[in-house]
N, C-alpha and C positions, 0 to 999 in steps of 0.2 A: 392593610387598606385594600378594600374591595373596589373593583372596576366595573362599569356598567357593561353588560353584555348585549351586543346587537344580534338579533335573530338574522338568519342567512337572507330573507326577503328584504328586511330593512337595510341590511348592509349593502345589498345589491342596488337598492333604490338610492341610498346615499352616494355610492360610487358612480352610478350613472349620472346622477344630478351634477356631481363634481365634473365629470367628463364633459358633459353638455355645456356647463357653464365655461369651462375652459376652452372649448372649441368656439364658442360663441364670442368669448373675449378676443381669441386669436383671429377670428374672421372678421371681426368688426373693423370697418375702415377707419382710420385715424381722422380726428376732427381737423377741420381746415381745408382750404382749397389746395389741390395738388399744383405744385409749381412747374413739374415737368414730367414727361414720360421717359423712363430710362430703358435702354435695351443693352445686352452684352452679347457679342459673338466671339467665338473662339476659332483659331485656325486648325485645331485638332479636337475631336471629341474623346480622345484618349491620350493621356499624357503620362509617361513614366516618371517616376521620381528623378529629380535632377534635370529633366528635359525643359527646353524653353516653350513658352506658351505665348502666343500672340493674342492679347486681349484687346478688342475693339469696344470702347464705351461710346455710347450715343445717347444724347439727351434732347428731346423735343421739348422746347420751352412752351409752356402753356400761355394762351392769351391772357393778357393782363397781369402776367407774373412779374414781380419786382424782388429785388435781392438787396437787403440792406447792407450786406457785407459779403466777404469772399468766403464761401463755404468750401470745405473739403469734401471729396468724394469718398464715401465709405464702400470698401469692397472686401468682404470677409467670405473666405472659403470654409465651408462647413461640411461636416461628415453627415451620415444618414441619421444620426442622433442630433444633428443640429448643433453639435459641439465645434467651436471654431478651431480651425487647425493653423491658419496663417491669414494674413491680411495683405491687400494692395492699396490701403489708403493713400490718397495723394490729392494734389492740388491740380485741377483741370488745366490744360495749356491756356485756355481763355478763362480768366477769372469770373466767378458767377456774378460779380458786380457789373460785368460788361455784357451778360447775356440779355437778349431782347426777346419780347414775346413773339412766338411763332418761329423762332430761330432754331436751328438744328446744330448742335455741337457734337462733333464726332472726332475721335482720335484713337490711335493704337499704341499700346504700351507692351513691352516684352518683359515678362517675368519668368524666372527660373523656379520650377516646382522644388520646394525645399525638401531636403531629406527627412521624411515624416513617417513614423511607423503606422502607416495606414494604406490599404489599397481598397478600391471600391468606388462607389458612387459619391460624387461631390457636387456641391451646389455653391453658386456665387450669389451672395446677397448684396445688394447695393443700397446707398442712401446718400444724403447730403447732410452734413453736419457742421456746427459752428465750433471752432477751436476755442472760443472764449468762454462760452457756457455749455458746450457739448449738446446743445439742442438740435434735433433733426427736423427737417421740413417734410411735409407730406408730399408723395408722389403718386403717379398713376401706375398700378401694377399689382401683382400678387403680394399682398401685405402678410408678412410672417410675424409681425409684432415689432413694437418699439421703432416704427417708422423704417423698418428694413423691408426690402423687397426682392423676392426671388427673380434672378435675372438671367441665369445660365446653369447648365447642367453638363457635366463631363465625367469621364471615368479616369480614376487614378490607377496607374499601373506599377508594377514592381520595377525597381531600378535594373533588373536584370534584362528588361525589355530593350534597353538602350543598346546602341552599337557598341560592341566591346572596344575600349579605348585605353592605352597605356601611355602615361607620362614617362617617356623612355629616358634618353640622355639629356643632359643640360638643364635639369630642373633641380631646385632646392626643395627640401621636404615641406609638406604641407603645414600652414600655419592657421590658427583660428583667432578671431577677434576676442579680446578679453571681455568686452561688454556685451557681445551677441555670439553665442556659439554657433549660430546658424550661418555666420559669415566666415568663409575660409578663402584662402588663396595659396598659390605657389609662385615663387619668384623664379624667372628664367635666368640662365647665365647669358653668354653672348649668343649662342646657338642652341636652341631647344628642339627636341624632336618629339612629335606627338604621333604615336602609331595607333592605327585603327583598322578593324576588320573591313575588307573591301566590300562595299555594298553592291558593287557592280552596277551603280546607277548614279546619276547626278545627285549632289548633296549640297548642303550649306554649312559652312563654319560659323558657329555663334561664338565670337571671340570678344569677351568682356575683360578689359584691362585697365591699368592706370600705372603711374610711376610717381608716387609721393616723394616729397623732399625737394622743394624748389631751391632750397639753399645748398643742396648737395650736387645737383646736376642740371644741365640744360635740356633742350629739346633733343629727342631721340627719334631716329628714322627705323621703322619696323617693317621688315619684309616677311611675308609668307609665301613659301613655295611648295608645290605639289608636283612630283614627277619631274623635278628640275625646272619647272615653269613657274613664274610668279603669278600668284592668284590674288594678291592684295600687298599694297605698300602705303604707308602713311606716316606722317609725323606726329608723335605724341608729345604733348607739352607737359611739364610737371604739374602735378595736381589735377591733371584732367583725366576723367574716367570716361572711356569710350566703349561702345558696342559695335563691332564691325560684323558684317554679314556677308563675306565673300562667297561666290559661288565655287563649287568644287566639281568641275566636269568629270564625268565617268572616264572619258577618254584619257586623262591624265593620271588616272588611279592604276593603270596597267592591269595585268591579269593575275597577279599573285593574290594569295588569301589575305594578306596584310599589306597596308600601304602607309606611307609616312608623310606628314607635314613637317616642314622645317620653319622655325620662327627665329629670325635673325635680327639682332639690335646692333646698330652701328657703334653705339657708345655704351659701355658699362660703367659701374662705379663701385668702389669699396667704401662704405660708410666710414670706417674707422680711419681711412686715409683723407677724406674730404670734409669731415664733420667738425674739425678743429677741436677734437677731443670729447665731443658730446656723445659720440657713439663709439662703442668697441666692436662693432659687427665687422668681422674680417672677410665676409663673403663677397664674392664678385656679383653684383646684381645687374640685371637687365630690366625687364618689366615685370610688374605684379599682375598675375592672371587669376581672376575669379572664376571664370568659366571659359572652357575651350571644348565645345559640344559639337560633334559632327552629326548633323540631322539629315537622315536619308529617308525619313517618313514620306 
C-alpha cells in the first residue's frame, strides 16, 4: 500500500494551518454571558511539596446574573503542559443559588500540596460546574478552553525545602487510605513528640487531625506545648476533623539546633477492648493526625 507524500512546503503549510486553527479555538471566548469574574490569590508564590497553601477565592457576580442551581467551584492545578496534577473542587460557603448580581463572594481555604512527582511552574484554573450534568458556566477571565479560566500562578518546590521535621516518640506507623493513596495519617499515643529544626523565628503549626469512632470513645482534650508552655489546647469531638493553626513564638523554641512540640491527649482508647469484638486492634490510640506542619516561611 502506497501512502501520499507531502512536500516540505505543503507539510509546513498544513502544520501552520492546524496550529492557527487550534490557537483560534482556544482563544475564542465561550458563548453565553459571563455570570461572574473570578480571581484567586495565594499566601505564598512558592510552595514545597507537602506544605500548606492558603487559597483565597473571589467571585464578583455579574449584573443580571442568575443561578438555577448550586454550582461547584472547579479548581484544577496544572503543570506547564496543562496536565492536571490535583484538584480543590468544592462547594463555596455561600451556595451559588444565593449569589446576587453585583455581590462579591470571597473566602479562604487551606490545602496541603500533595506529594506529587513534579517541581516547577503550576497554574490554578477555575470554573463553575453543575454536578447533575457537568455543564460549566461562562466567566470573565483568561479562557483556556472548556469554560476553564487561568486564575493564579505559583512555583512548586521540592519537599526538601520544608523545615526538617521528625515524628519522634509516641507515634504509631503511618497508614494510607485504601481508596485514596494520597490520604495518609499517623495515630498518636497519649503523648507524642514532634521534633523540628529550630527556625530561630516565629512559626505556625498547621495541625490537621480527627478521632474517628464515636462508638469507641468520647470527647478528648488535646494540649500542645512548646518549651514547656502551652501553645494550644482544645476539645476534640468524635468524628470531628479540625485544622488548628497555633502560633509558635521564637522565644519558646530556645537556642538549640532542634526543638520539640508535645501533643498530649487526656484519654486514649484500645479498639480491641472497647469495640465489643468488632475490632482486634490492640494499639493504644490518641488522635489521628493527617498533617503536623511547622511553617516558618
